[in-house]
KEPANU-352751 format. One record per residue (C-alpha): x, y, z; residue in one letter; residue number from 1. Coordinates in steps of 0.5 Angstrom, whole numbers, plus 500, padded with zeros to 3 digits. Example, Ala and Ser with C-alpha at 12.3 -4.5 7.8 and 13.67 -1.06 7.14 Angstrom:
<atoms>
((525; 491; 516); "A"; 1)
((527; 498; 514); "S"; 2)
</atoms>
This chain:
<atoms>
((566; 595; 739); "X"; 1)
((573; 597; 736); "X"; 2)
((576; 604; 736); "X"; 3)
((576; 608; 730); "X"; 4)
((582; 612; 727); "X"; 5)
((585; 612; 734); "X"; 6)
((585; 609; 740); "X"; 7)
((582; 616; 743); "X"; 8)
((577; 617; 738); "X"; 9)
((580; 624; 737); "X"; 10)
((580; 623; 729); "X"; 11)
((573; 621; 729); "X"; 12)
((571; 627; 733); "X"; 13)
((574; 632; 729); "X"; 14)
((571; 629; 723); "X"; 15)
((564; 629; 725); "X"; 16)
((565; 636; 728); "X"; 17)
((567; 638; 722); "X"; 18)
((562; 635; 718); "X"; 19)
((556; 637; 723); "X"; 20)
((558; 644; 723); "X"; 21)
((560; 645; 715); "X"; 22)
((552; 643; 714); "X"; 23)
((550; 648; 719); "X"; 24)
((555; 653; 716); "X"; 25)
((552; 652; 709); "X"; 26)
((545; 653; 712); "X"; 27)
((546; 660; 715); "X"; 28)
((551; 662; 709); "X"; 29)
((545; 660; 704); "X"; 30)
((539; 662; 708); "X"; 31)
((541; 667; 712); "X"; 32)
((538; 663; 718); "X"; 33)
((542; 664; 724); "X"; 34)
((537; 662; 729); "X"; 35)
((541; 655; 728); "X"; 36)
((547; 657; 731); "X"; 37)
((546; 656; 738); "X"; 38)
((543; 649; 736); "X"; 39)
((549; 647; 732); "X"; 40)
((554; 648; 738); "X"; 41)
((550; 645; 743); "X"; 42)
((548; 639; 740); "X"; 43)
((555; 638; 737); "X"; 44)
((557; 637; 744); "X"; 45)
((551; 632; 746); "X"; 46)
((553; 628; 739); "X"; 47)
((560; 627; 741); "X"; 48)
((559; 625; 748); "X"; 49)
((554; 620; 745); "X"; 50)
((558; 618; 739); "X"; 51)
((564; 616; 743); "X"; 52)
((560; 613; 749); "X"; 53)
((557; 608; 743); "X"; 54)
((563; 607; 739); "X"; 55)
((567; 605; 745); "X"; 56)
((561; 600; 747); "X"; 57)
((562; 600; 755); "X"; 58)
((558; 604; 760); "X"; 59)
((562; 606; 766); "X"; 60)
((558; 611; 771); "X"; 61)
((563; 617; 770); "X"; 62)
((562; 616; 762); "X"; 63)
((555; 619; 763); "X"; 64)
((555; 626; 763); "X"; 65)
((551; 638; 756); "X"; 66)
((551; 652; 750); "X"; 67)
((551; 660; 745); "X"; 68)
((554; 666; 742); "X"; 69)
((553; 669; 735); "X"; 70)
((554; 676; 732); "X"; 71)
((550; 678; 726); "X"; 72)
((555; 676; 720); "X"; 73)
((550; 676; 714); "X"; 74)
((552; 678; 708); "X"; 75)
((560; 677; 710); "X"; 76)
((561; 670; 708); "X"; 77)
((569; 671; 710); "X"; 78)
((567; 673; 717); "X"; 79)
((562; 667; 717); "X"; 80)
((567; 662; 715); "X"; 81)
((572; 664; 720); "X"; 82)
((567; 664; 726); "X"; 83)
((565; 657; 724); "X"; 84)
((572; 655; 723); "X"; 85)
((573; 657; 730); "X"; 86)
((566; 654; 733); "X"; 87)
((569; 647; 730); "X"; 88)
((575; 648; 733); "X"; 89)
((572; 650; 740); "X"; 90)
((567; 645; 740); "X"; 91)
((572; 639; 739); "X"; 92)
((577; 642; 744); "X"; 93)
((572; 643; 750); "X"; 94)
((569; 636; 749); "X"; 95)
((576; 633; 750); "X"; 96)
((575; 631; 757); "X"; 97)
((569; 627; 755); "X"; 98)
((572; 624; 749); "X"; 99)
((578; 621; 752); "X"; 100)
((574; 618; 758); "X"; 101)
((569; 615; 753); "X"; 102)
((575; 612; 749); "X"; 103)
((578; 609; 755); "X"; 104)
((579; 602; 758); "X"; 105)
((580; 604; 765); "X"; 106)
((575; 604; 770); "X"; 107)
((577; 605; 777); "X"; 108)
((572; 605; 783); "X"; 109)
((569; 612; 784); "X"; 110)
((573; 617; 787); "X"; 111)
((572; 624; 791); "X"; 112)
((574; 627; 784); "X"; 113)
((568; 624; 781); "X"; 114)
((563; 626; 786); "X"; 115)
((566; 633; 786); "X"; 116)
((566; 634; 779); "X"; 117)
((559; 631; 778); "X"; 118)
((557; 636; 784); "X"; 119)
((561; 642; 780); "X"; 120)
((557; 640; 773); "X"; 121)
((550; 639; 776); "X"; 122)
((551; 646; 780); "X"; 123)
((554; 649; 774); "X"; 124)
((548; 647; 769); "X"; 125)
((543; 649; 775); "X"; 126)
((546; 656; 775); "X"; 127)
((546; 656; 767); "X"; 128)
((539; 654; 766); "X"; 129)
((536; 658; 771); "X"; 130)
((540; 665; 769); "X"; 131)
((538; 663; 762); "X"; 132)
((531; 663; 764); "X"; 133)
((531; 669; 768); "X"; 134)
((534; 673; 763); "X"; 135)
((529; 670; 758); "X"; 136)
((523; 672; 762); "X"; 137)
((526; 679; 763); "X"; 138)
((527; 680; 756); "X"; 139)
((520; 678; 754); "X"; 140)
((517; 683; 759); "X"; 141)
((515; 689; 755); "X"; 142)
((516; 693; 762); "X"; 143)
((523; 691; 761); "X"; 144)
((524; 694; 754); "X"; 145)
((531; 697; 754); "X"; 146)
((533; 695; 760); "X"; 147)
((539; 691; 763); "X"; 148)
((538; 684; 766); "X"; 149)
((539; 685; 774); "X"; 150)
((534; 680; 777); "X"; 151)
((535; 674; 780); "X"; 152)
((542; 671; 780); "X"; 153)
((544; 677; 775); "X"; 154)
((544; 681; 782); "X"; 155)
((550; 677; 784); "X"; 156)
((554; 677; 777); "X"; 157)
((554; 681; 771); "X"; 158)
((555; 674; 767); "X"; 159)
((552; 668; 771); "X"; 160)
((550; 664; 765); "X"; 161)
((558; 664; 763); "X"; 162)
((560; 663; 771); "X"; 163)
((555; 657; 770); "X"; 164)
((558; 654; 764); "X"; 165)
((565; 655; 766); "X"; 166)
((564; 651; 772); "X"; 167)
((560; 646; 769); "X"; 168)
((566; 644; 764); "X"; 169)
((571; 644; 770); "X"; 170)
((567; 639; 773); "X"; 171)
((567; 635; 767); "X"; 172)
((575; 635; 767); "X"; 173)
((575; 634; 775); "X"; 174)
((571; 628; 774); "X"; 175)
((575; 625; 768); "X"; 176)
((582; 626; 772); "X"; 177)
((581; 619; 775); "X"; 178)
((582; 616; 768); "X"; 179)
((587; 620; 766); "X"; 180)
((594; 618; 764); "X"; 181)
((600; 621; 762); "X"; 182)
((599; 625; 755); "X"; 183)
((591; 625; 757); "X"; 184)
((592; 630; 762); "X"; 185)
((592; 635; 756); "X"; 186)
((585; 635; 756); "X"; 187)
((585; 640; 761); "X"; 188)
((586; 645; 755); "X"; 189)
((579; 644; 754); "X"; 190)
((576; 648; 760); "X"; 191)
((582; 652; 760); "X"; 192)
((580; 654; 753); "X"; 193)
((573; 655; 754); "X"; 194)
((575; 660; 760); "X"; 195)
((579; 664; 756); "X"; 196)
((574; 664; 750); "X"; 197)
((569; 667; 755); "X"; 198)
((573; 672; 759); "X"; 199)
((577; 675; 753); "X"; 200)
((574; 673; 746); "X"; 201)
((567; 672; 745); "X"; 202)
((564; 672; 751); "X"; 203)
((564; 677; 757); "X"; 204)
((568; 683; 752); "X"; 205)
((563; 683; 747); "X"; 206)
((557; 683; 752); "X"; 207)
((560; 689; 756); "X"; 208)
((562; 693; 750); "X"; 209)
((555; 692; 748); "X"; 210)
((552; 694; 754); "X"; 211)
((557; 700; 756); "X"; 212)
((555; 703; 749); "X"; 213)
((547; 702; 751); "X"; 214)
((547; 704; 758); "X"; 215)
((554; 707; 759); "X"; 216)
((551; 714; 761); "X"; 217)
((546; 712; 765); "X"; 218)
((548; 712; 773); "X"; 219)
((544; 706; 775); "X"; 220)
((547; 702; 770); "X"; 221)
((554; 705; 772); "X"; 222)
((552; 703; 779); "X"; 223)
((550; 696; 777); "X"; 224)
((557; 695; 774); "X"; 225)
((561; 698; 779); "X"; 226)
((558; 694; 785); "X"; 227)
((556; 687; 781); "X"; 228)
((562; 682; 780); "X"; 229)
((563; 681; 772); "X"; 230)
((563; 673; 773); "X"; 231)
((563; 670; 780); "X"; 232)
((557; 670; 784); "X"; 233)
((558; 675; 790); "X"; 234)
((553; 680; 794); "X"; 235)
((553; 687; 791); "X"; 236)
((554; 690; 798); "X"; 237)
((561; 686; 799); "X"; 238)
((563; 687; 791); "X"; 239)
((562; 694; 791); "X"; 240)
((567; 695; 797); "X"; 241)
((572; 691; 795); "X"; 242)
((579; 695; 792); "X"; 243)
((580; 695; 785); "X"; 244)
((586; 690; 786); "X"; 245)
((582; 685; 789); "X"; 246)
((577; 685; 783); "X"; 247)
((582; 685; 778); "X"; 248)
((586; 679; 781); "X"; 249)
((580; 675; 784); "X"; 250)
((574; 677; 781); "X"; 251)
((576; 678; 773); "X"; 252)
((574; 685; 773); "X"; 253)
((579; 687; 767); "X"; 254)
((580; 694; 764); "X"; 255)
((578; 691; 757); "X"; 256)
((571; 690; 760); "X"; 257)
((570; 698; 761); "X"; 258)
((574; 701; 755); "X"; 259)
((567; 702; 752); "X"; 260)
((564; 706; 757); "X"; 261)
((564; 714; 756); "X"; 262)
((570; 717; 758); "X"; 263)
((567; 721; 764); "X"; 264)
((564; 715; 766); "X"; 265)
((570; 711; 766); "X"; 266)
((574; 717; 769); "X"; 267)
((569; 717; 775); "X"; 268)
((569; 709; 776); "X"; 269)
((577; 709; 776); "X"; 270)
((577; 715; 781); "X"; 271)
((573; 711; 786); "X"; 272)
((577; 705; 785); "X"; 273)
((583; 708; 786); "X"; 274)
((580; 711; 793); "X"; 275)
((578; 705; 795); "X"; 276)
((585; 702; 794); "X"; 277)
((588; 708; 798); "X"; 278)
((583; 707; 804); "X"; 279)
((584; 699; 804); "X"; 280)
</atoms>
């Protein structure tokens, strides 16, 4: 089938994303029904992938290739609109590797990047699905009411679902590299954008702030936070003994993740971090 608007379907996917997200924006704005937010985001990725695959009309192996996040904004149409515009942009950008691959006429033989990328994608999907299920089960248990999730994979990362999601989309990019040429390499901004979004904007910072305000005065929570990696899966016994500079540079333990801790707790944590540096 022929291309639409441009050879890479960028215009088409932008229009479809805008229209699809606008539909759900109207639903939420009018009905105050925010339960469809995650559905709108996750299904948008699938729609773009399937649409570009069908429009291109080719069925290469690497073209076969999957999300969450919403704060209460009822009653503030301006904030809701800003959030939705941001969601439109983010869905389109993150989907770029899939869009460009599905629009390409090139079909090189399966390469190491393909295998590596799909292994990354499968592992990321497995981690994200497993951790989501573990957290859901934990939250649905009455005995865990008012507690933070630290079971299963959550023992090894404070946000393992985000680790899985980031790994998944980087896998998509790696699998797309055998097809990319010249300016098409700019699709790397897809996984970069998602990574920065979860690390610094709507992902980890918001959840860390919320958890610190709820449990910051609980010693067991402070111990969990001090000995558990914020993103990358790592054994607590190892993470708890690492110097603060190592956590900052390689584990993404940024200071902004602790700015909402009660001051006394923050000072105690900082002192232990500095002591670890002195003895490292």
